[in-house]
LUMRO-274147 format. One record per residue (C-alpha): residue in one letter; residue number from 0; x negated, y negated, z negated. Coordinates in nm, 4 decimals, m for minus. Example, Ala and Ser with C-alpha at 12.3 -4.5 7.8 and 13.67 -1.06 7.14 Angstrom:
<rs>
> A / 0 / m1.2300 / 0.4500 / m0.7800
> S / 1 / m1.3670 / 0.1060 / m0.7140
</rs>
This chain:
<rs>
> M / 0 / 11.2633 / 6.3202 / 21.7651
> E / 1 / 11.2568 / 6.1264 / 21.4625
> S / 2 / 11.0986 / 6.2993 / 21.1346
> D / 3 / 11.1010 / 6.2768 / 20.7828
> S / 4 / 10.8015 / 6.0686 / 20.6907
> G / 5 / 10.7277 / 6.3499 / 20.4171
> A / 6 / 10.6998 / 6.6096 / 20.6932
> V / 7 / 10.4388 / 6.4262 / 20.8968
> P / 8 / 10.1264 / 6.6076 / 20.8817
> K / 9 / 9.8180 / 6.4327 / 20.7736
> S / 10 / 9.6704 / 6.5031 / 21.1049
> A / 11 / 9.9319 / 6.2976 / 21.2861
> W / 12 / 9.8370 / 6.0055 / 21.0863
> L / 13 / 9.4973 / 6.0349 / 21.1866
> L / 14 / 9.5638 / 6.0690 / 21.5433
> L / 15 / 9.7823 / 5.7565 / 21.5546
> L / 16 / 9.4874 / 5.5725 / 21.3583
> V / 17 / 9.2355 / 5.7141 / 21.6128
> A / 18 / 9.4654 / 5.6198 / 21.9153
> L / 19 / 9.5359 / 5.2675 / 21.7617
> F / 20 / 9.1531 / 5.1752 / 21.7309
> A / 21 / 9.0885 / 5.3427 / 22.0799
> V / 22 / 9.3475 / 5.1325 / 22.2526
> S / 23 / 9.2309 / 4.8017 / 22.0327
> S / 24 / 8.8585 / 4.8515 / 22.1299
> A / 25 / 8.9354 / 4.7974 / 22.5155
> G / 26 / 8.9145 / 4.4015 / 22.5221
> A / 27 / 8.6073 / 4.3945 / 22.3375
> V / 28 / 8.4452 / 4.6502 / 22.5571
> L / 29 / 8.5733 / 4.4703 / 22.8955
> Q / 30 / 8.4628 / 4.1502 / 22.7607
> S / 31 / 8.1182 / 4.2652 / 22.7103
> M / 32 / 8.0938 / 4.3907 / 23.0778
> S / 33 / 8.0997 / 4.0212 / 23.1626
> E / 34 / 7.8477 / 4.0696 / 23.4575
> I / 35 / 8.1091 / 4.2744 / 23.6327
> P / 36 / 8.3913 / 4.0359 / 23.8271
> P / 37 / 8.6864 / 4.0708 / 23.6182
> I / 38 / 8.9295 / 4.2224 / 23.9063
> L / 39 / 8.6492 / 4.4970 / 23.9872
> R / 40 / 8.6277 / 4.5559 / 23.6175
> A / 41 / 8.9828 / 4.6328 / 23.5981
> S / 42 / 8.9708 / 4.8536 / 23.9200
> W / 43 / 8.6707 / 5.0477 / 23.7431
> R / 44 / 8.8822 / 5.1202 / 23.4437
> M / 45 / 9.1859 / 5.2635 / 23.6584
> Q / 46 / 8.9547 / 5.4484 / 23.8679
> G / 47 / 8.7947 / 5.6206 / 23.5740
> T / 48 / 9.1027 / 5.6917 / 23.4071
> A / 49 / 9.2640 / 5.8474 / 23.7079
> L / 50 / 8.9778 / 6.0847 / 23.7139
> I / 51 / 9.0369 / 6.1869 / 23.3634
> L / 52 / 9.4072 / 6.2302 / 23.4276
> L / 53 / 9.3492 / 6.4268 / 23.7600
> P / 54 / 9.3211 / 6.7859 / 23.6092
> G / 55 / 9.6508 / 6.7394 / 23.3955
> F / 56 / 9.8289 / 6.6117 / 23.7079
> I / 57 / 9.7070 / 6.9380 / 23.9207
> Y / 58 / 9.7995 / 7.1657 / 23.6255
> Q / 59 / 10.1511 / 7.0203 / 23.5685
> L / 60 / 10.2059 / 6.9747 / 23.9369
> S / 61 / 10.1417 / 7.3512 / 24.0005
> S / 62 / 10.4417 / 7.4600 / 23.7917
> L / 63 / 10.6622 / 7.1539 / 23.8825
> D / 64 / 11.0009 / 7.1946 / 24.0725
> R / 65 / 10.9454 / 6.9205 / 24.3102
> N / 66 / 11.3234 / 6.9022 / 24.3951
> L / 67 / 11.3895 / 6.7523 / 24.0533
> F / 68 / 11.2673 / 6.4227 / 24.1564
> S / 69 / 11.4077 / 6.1706 / 24.4350
> S / 70 / 11.2701 / 5.9167 / 24.6769
> K / 71 / 11.3725 / 5.6642 / 24.4146
> D / 72 / 11.1541 / 5.7963 / 24.1677
> A / 73 / 10.8741 / 5.7774 / 24.3908
> M / 74 / 10.9492 / 5.4218 / 24.4573
> I / 75 / 10.9753 / 5.3256 / 24.0839
> I / 76 / 10.6008 / 5.4844 / 24.0700
> F / 77 / 10.4983 / 5.2536 / 24.3396
> L / 78 / 10.6287 / 4.9652 / 24.1464
> S / 79 / 10.4909 / 5.0775 / 23.8144
> S / 80 / 10.1503 / 5.1174 / 23.9739
> F / 81 / 10.1777 / 4.7457 / 24.0944
> F / 82 / 10.2826 / 4.6216 / 23.7719
> L / 83 / 10.0101 / 4.8012 / 23.6041
> A / 84 / 9.7575 / 4.6450 / 23.8485
> A / 85 / 9.8680 / 4.2837 / 23.7726
> H / 86 / 9.8627 / 4.3442 / 23.4014
> F / 87 / 9.5121 / 4.4723 / 23.4097
> G / 88 / 9.3860 / 4.2267 / 23.6587
> S / 89 / 9.5259 / 3.9148 / 23.4998
> W / 90 / 9.4333 / 4.0485 / 23.1359
> V / 91 / 9.0841 / 4.1264 / 23.2196
> W / 92 / 9.0507 / 3.7777 / 23.3978
> S / 93 / 9.1672 / 3.6168 / 23.0817
> L / 94 / 8.9050 / 3.7814 / 22.8756
> D / 95 / 8.6754 / 3.5874 / 23.0740
> H / 96 / 8.8292 / 3.2614 / 23.0155
> T / 97 / 8.9424 / 3.2536 / 22.6695
> S / 98 / 8.8581 / 3.4012 / 22.3239
> L / 99 / 8.9122 / 3.7584 / 22.2833
> V / 100 / 9.1709 / 3.7130 / 21.9903
> H / 101 / 9.3714 / 3.4664 / 22.2024
> S / 102 / 9.3726 / 3.7178 / 22.5051
> L / 103 / 9.4856 / 3.9940 / 22.2796
> L / 104 / 9.7675 / 3.8012 / 22.1218
> F / 105 / 9.9186 / 3.6786 / 22.4415
> V / 106 / 9.9069 / 4.0270 / 22.6343
> T / 107 / 10.0433 / 4.1802 / 22.3474
> S / 108 / 10.3426 / 3.9253 / 22.3070
> H / 109 / 10.5586 / 4.1565 / 22.5716
> P / 110 / 10.8251 / 4.2164 / 22.3028
> L / 111 / 10.9072 / 3.8241 / 22.3235
> V / 112 / 10.8806 / 3.8572 / 22.7145
> V / 113 / 11.1573 / 4.1439 / 22.7019
> V / 114 / 11.3855 / 3.9037 / 22.5010
> L / 115 / 11.3698 / 3.6511 / 22.7888
> L / 116 / 11.4394 / 3.9167 / 23.0442
> M / 117 / 11.7357 / 4.0751 / 22.8649
> P / 118 / 12.0032 / 3.8691 / 23.0382
> I / 119 / 11.8784 / 3.9313 / 23.3896
> L / 120 / 11.8551 / 4.3018 / 23.3021
> G / 121 / 12.1974 / 4.3140 / 23.1573
> Y / 122 / 12.1231 / 4.3644 / 22.7895
> K / 123 / 12.3085 / 4.1877 / 22.5077
> I / 124 / 12.0872 / 3.9558 / 22.3235
> R / 125 / 12.1608 / 3.9587 / 21.9329
> R / 126 / 12.0681 / 3.6917 / 21.6839
> G / 127 / 11.7780 / 3.9093 / 21.5510
> H / 128 / 11.6424 / 3.8735 / 21.8967
> V / 129 / 11.6623 / 3.5025 / 21.9351
> I / 130 / 11.5313 / 3.4476 / 21.5973
> G / 131 / 11.2358 / 3.6817 / 21.6622
> A / 132 / 11.1527 / 3.5346 / 22.0052
> S / 133 / 11.1866 / 3.1724 / 21.8740
> V / 134 / 10.9429 / 3.2603 / 21.5846
> G / 135 / 10.6875 / 3.4409 / 21.8009
> F / 136 / 10.6910 / 3.1673 / 22.0736
> F / 137 / 10.6580 / 2.9107 / 21.8204
> G / 138 / 10.3569 / 3.0626 / 21.6911
> A / 139 / 10.2109 / 3.0947 / 22.0333
> A / 140 / 10.2416 / 2.7194 / 22.0796
> L / 141 / 10.0683 / 2.6700 / 21.7628
> T / 142 / 9.7659 / 2.8678 / 21.8731
> L / 143 / 9.7351 / 2.6564 / 22.1599
> K / 144 / 9.6107 / 2.3523 / 21.9132
> D / 145 / 9.2951 / 2.5602 / 21.9211
> I / 146 / 9.2041 / 2.4963 / 22.2633
> D / 147 / 8.8499 / 2.3342 / 22.2682
> A / 148 / 8.6493 / 2.1202 / 22.4656
> D / 149 / 8.3520 / 2.3907 / 22.5125
> G / 150 / 8.6177 / 2.6004 / 22.6915
> E / 151 / 8.6121 / 2.9183 / 22.4675
> V / 152 / 8.9764 / 2.8717 / 22.4240
> T / 153 / 9.1800 / 2.7715 / 22.7213
> L / 154 / 9.5005 / 2.7250 / 22.8450
> I / 155 / 9.4383 / 2.9151 / 23.1914
> G / 156 / 9.2925 / 3.1892 / 23.0212
> N / 157 / 9.5867 / 3.2216 / 22.7633
> F / 158 / 9.8220 / 3.2018 / 23.0655
> F / 159 / 9.6833 / 3.4575 / 23.2510
> A / 160 / 9.6862 / 3.6946 / 22.9432
> F / 161 / 10.0575 / 3.6113 / 22.9231
> I / 162 / 10.1004 / 3.7254 / 23.2626
> G / 163 / 9.9706 / 4.0359 / 23.1711
> A / 164 / 10.2356 / 4.0710 / 22.9035
> I / 165 / 10.5047 / 3.9609 / 23.1607
> T / 166 / 10.3970 / 4.2291 / 23.4199
> V / 167 / 10.3215 / 4.5046 / 23.1580
> V / 168 / 10.7041 / 4.4830 / 23.0926
> G / 169 / 10.7682 / 4.6373 / 23.4359
> Y / 170 / 10.5421 / 4.9064 / 23.3934
> L / 171 / 10.7108 / 5.0072 / 23.0355
> F / 172 / 11.0798 / 4.9816 / 23.1847
> A / 173 / 10.9530 / 5.2010 / 23.4641
> G / 174 / 10.7721 / 5.4321 / 23.2403
> R / 175 / 11.0734 / 5.4747 / 23.0143
> Y / 176 / 11.3122 / 5.5447 / 23.2819
> L / 177 / 11.1016 / 5.8042 / 23.4508
> R / 178 / 10.9653 / 5.9907 / 23.1185
> S / 179 / 11.2829 / 5.9517 / 22.8992
> K / 180 / 11.5761 / 5.9624 / 23.1727
> R / 181 / 11.4352 / 6.1583 / 23.4141
> N / 182 / 11.1945 / 6.3784 / 23.1997
> M / 183 / 10.9119 / 6.3460 / 23.4226
> P / 184 / 10.6004 / 6.5091 / 23.2927
> L / 185 / 10.3087 / 6.2863 / 23.1312
> F / 186 / 10.0414 / 6.3517 / 23.3902
> I / 187 / 10.3050 / 6.3702 / 23.6888
> Y / 188 / 10.3716 / 6.0091 / 23.5882
> A / 189 / 10.0399 / 5.9036 / 23.4678
> F / 190 / 9.8088 / 5.9783 / 23.7437
> P / 191 / 9.9737 / 5.8574 / 24.0446
> V / 192 / 10.0613 / 5.5118 / 23.8738
> T / 193 / 9.6871 / 5.4814 / 23.7534
> F / 194 / 9.5205 / 5.6130 / 24.0648
> L / 195 / 9.7601 / 5.3665 / 24.2857
> S / 196 / 9.6807 / 5.0650 / 24.0633
> A / 197 / 9.3185 / 5.1134 / 24.1300
> V / 198 / 9.4244 / 5.1094 / 24.5045
> W / 199 / 9.5810 / 4.7854 / 24.4662
> L / 200 / 9.3044 / 4.6198 / 24.2651
> T / 201 / 9.0213 / 4.7442 / 24.4974
> P / 202 / 9.1000 / 4.5467 / 24.8113
> A / 203 / 9.1977 / 4.2561 / 24.5579
> S / 204 / 8.8725 / 4.2386 / 24.4426
> I / 205 / 8.7328 / 4.2732 / 24.7905
> I / 206 / 8.9219 / 3.9835 / 24.8957
> I / 207 / 8.9101 / 3.7381 / 24.5865
> E / 208 / 8.5622 / 3.8315 / 24.4374
> G / 209 / 8.3551 / 3.9561 / 24.7600
> T / 210 / 8.2716 / 4.2810 / 24.6426
> S / 211 / 8.2209 / 4.5481 / 24.8795
> F / 212 / 8.1742 / 4.9409 / 24.9280
> S / 213 / 7.8016 / 4.8832 / 24.9225
> Q / 214 / 7.5888 / 5.0481 / 24.6155
> T / 215 / 7.2844 / 4.8259 / 24.6600
> L / 216 / 7.4257 / 4.6016 / 24.3833
> P / 217 / 7.6254 / 4.8164 / 24.1423
> E / 218 / 7.7674 / 4.5081 / 23.9865
> L / 219 / 7.9400 / 4.4210 / 24.2765
> G / 220 / 8.0085 / 4.7621 / 24.4175
> V / 221 / 8.3602 / 4.9134 / 24.4350
> F / 222 / 8.2335 / 5.2313 / 24.2872
> G / 223 / 7.9389 / 5.0721 / 24.1248
> W / 224 / 8.0416 / 5.2310 / 23.7871
> F / 225 / 7.8760 / 5.5415 / 23.8895
> D / 226 / 7.5453 / 5.3827 / 23.8676
> L / 227 / 7.4038 / 5.4917 / 23.5269
> S / 228 / 7.4020 / 5.1146 / 23.4117
> W / 229 / 7.7627 / 5.1277 / 23.4028
> I / 230 / 7.8971 / 5.4740 / 23.3958
> F / 231 / 7.9109 / 5.5219 / 23.0178
> W / 232 / 8.0696 / 5.2052 / 22.9584
> V / 233 / 8.3491 / 5.3287 / 23.2101
> G / 234 / 8.3655 / 5.6583 / 23.0570
> Y / 235 / 8.4335 / 5.5295 / 22.7466
> L / 236 / 8.6877 / 5.3079 / 22.8613
> S / 237 / 8.8554 / 5.6088 / 23.0458
> L / 238 / 8.8252 / 5.8630 / 22.7732
> G / 239 / 8.8872 / 5.6106 / 22.4765
> P / 240 / 9.1487 / 5.3767 / 22.5497
> G / 241 / 9.2702 / 5.5429 / 22.8650
> L / 242 / 9.3023 / 5.8968 / 22.7396
> L / 243 / 9.2875 / 5.9285 / 22.3772
> G / 244 / 9.4587 / 5.6126 / 22.3197
> H / 245 / 9.7560 / 5.5945 / 22.5504
> T / 246 / 9.7856 / 5.9838 / 22.5302
> G / 247 / 9.7428 / 5.9970 / 22.1632
> I / 248 / 10.0345 / 5.7375 / 22.1404
> N / 249 / 10.2617 / 5.9318 / 22.3437
> A / 250 / 10.1702 / 6.2663 / 22.1431
> V / 251 / 10.2353 / 6.1106 / 21.7913
> L / 252 / 10.5940 / 6.0158 / 21.8907
> R / 253 / 10.6661 / 6.3797 / 21.8298
> W / 254 / 10.6272 / 6.2819 / 21.4465
> F / 255 / 10.6894 / 5.9384 / 21.4300
> P / 256 / 10.9715 / 5.7198 / 21.5161
> P / 257 / 10.9133 / 5.4545 / 21.8210
> L / 258 / 10.9616 / 5.1745 / 21.5835
> I / 259 / 10.6569 / 5.2954 / 21.3819
> V / 260 / 10.4371 / 5.3335 / 21.6736
> S / 261 / 10.5520 / 4.9960 / 21.8118
> I / 262 / 10.4607 / 4.8162 / 21.5029
> A / 263 / 10.1386 / 4.9572 / 21.4848
> L / 264 / 10.0538 / 4.8550 / 21.8297
> L / 265 / 10.1188 / 4.5190 / 21.7520
> F / 266 / 9.8285 / 4.4894 / 21.5257
> E / 267 / 9.6071 / 4.5518 / 21.8316
> P / 268 / 9.4885 / 4.1717 / 21.8234
> V / 269 / 9.3833 / 4.2035 / 21.4532
> I / 270 / 9.1977 / 4.5217 / 21.5006
> G / 271 / 9.0643 / 4.4259 / 21.8592
> G / 272 / 8.9322 / 4.0982 / 21.7089
> V / 273 / 8.7385 / 4.2905 / 21.4329
> I / 274 / 8.6011 / 4.5115 / 21.6785
> G / 275 / 8.4837 / 4.2633 / 21.8951
> W / 276 / 8.3252 / 4.0829 / 21.6109
> L / 277 / 8.1515 / 4.4117 / 21.4938
> L / 278 / 7.9917 / 4.4255 / 21.8687
> S / 279 / 7.9088 / 4.0396 / 21.9211
> G / 280 / 7.8502 / 3.9306 / 21.5712
> D / 281 / 8.0793 / 3.6273 / 21.6962
> I / 282 / 8.4482 / 3.5603 / 21.6597
> S / 283 / 8.6499 / 3.2383 / 21.7533
> L / 284 / 8.9159 / 3.2254 / 21.5027
> G / 285 / 9.0672 / 2.8401 / 21.4475
> I / 286 / 9.3193 / 2.7986 / 21.1723
> W / 287 / 9.5928 / 2.7356 / 21.4147
> T / 288 / 9.5093 / 3.0657 / 21.5836
> V / 289 / 9.5437 / 3.2258 / 21.2372
> I / 290 / 9.8891 / 3.0662 / 21.1602
> G / 291 / 10.0280 / 3.0936 / 21.4859
> G / 292 / 9.9052 / 3.4581 / 21.5579
> C / 293 / 10.0721 / 3.5794 / 21.2353
> L / 294 / 10.3944 / 3.4176 / 21.3585
> M / 295 / 10.3730 / 3.5746 / 21.7073
> L / 296 / 10.2976 / 3.9009 / 21.5138
> V / 297 / 10.6110 / 3.8431 / 21.2861
> G / 298 / 10.8257 / 3.7402 / 21.5649
> A / 299 / 10.7468 / 4.0452 / 21.7808
> M / 300 / 10.8226 / 4.2582 / 21.4703
> M / 301 / 11.1502 / 4.1028 / 21.4202
> V / 302 / 11.2386 / 4.1767 / 21.7781
> K / 303 / 11.1151 / 4.5469 / 21.7553
> F / 304 / 11.3470 / 4.5947 / 21.4342
> E / 305 / 11.6381 / 4.4482 / 21.5984
> E / 306 / 11.5859 / 4.6953 / 21.8811
> A / 307 / 11.5747 / 4.9755 / 21.6446
> N / 308 / 11.8731 / 4.8562 / 21.4501
> E / 309 / 12.0689 / 4.8258 / 21.7909
> Q / 310 / 11.9695 / 5.1713 / 21.8856
> T / 311 / 12.1001 / 5.3040 / 21.5505
> I / 312 / 12.4268 / 5.1207 / 21.5946
> D / 313 / 12.4633 / 5.2775 / 21.9337
> E / 314 / 12.3734 / 5.6274 / 21.8316
> S / 315 / 12.5976 / 5.6349 / 21.5242
> P / 316 / 12.9304 / 5.8136 / 21.5910
> S / 317 / 13.2164 / 5.5960 / 21.6542
</rs>
């Protein structure tokens, strides 16, 4: 429901701001946990967030008419969890192999990815989509000119962040279908998707990174985040970006049009880069990253505006 901007309460703006900063802080915090293998780190994040979502899931499940949802819905939840696991696994891996700003720029480029997938998904591509995607991908190419010899900004790291952008599109489309068209309650959708993504990431970490269920060395333990050294880090990621961030974003849609929220979220690389600089006192930001990054944001905004314009046309009386 779109609200008149004059009727939006101040608390809604505050909630949007807090949610945006919470989501944007995840990259800097995850990058600071570099002692932990990246896939295991992603698994910890999903485990912690699933625990936070569990009470809401139990509450909504107790009053849910389970006959409302089909086996197709369950399959979509299954696929959504796989996309979410691939998104977090590839993105967190990229944080260890490129700069924070580059990782955030490429992982938030999913509006550009959607344009590439529109013909496959049967959507009509408009001129605004093409121009926006062209500007965005041109900007992405420019940022690559800042790849350096010391390895702080790398092609492989940027590539895996972009894989994170591609895979999150599947998660977003699944969520849009189940939450909007099927009216699935928030926690009924969010908990199983988050829990299952942790299930997929755990064996991947064991196979690829050599982690185990042993708690002898928490940094290599599947449940090592329960150790006092890490429980506060994962607790913040679960309560901050995991609950307050994503749940807050869903909550503010009550007052704000989706376009405003989408545009706000595109500034995650900027806010996340500032948070990373405050935490580490260091930031890698070449001139080509600044120019190309701005073009990526502009291109993504153009795509979002075209989507909003298309929805307005489709919803207008004929």
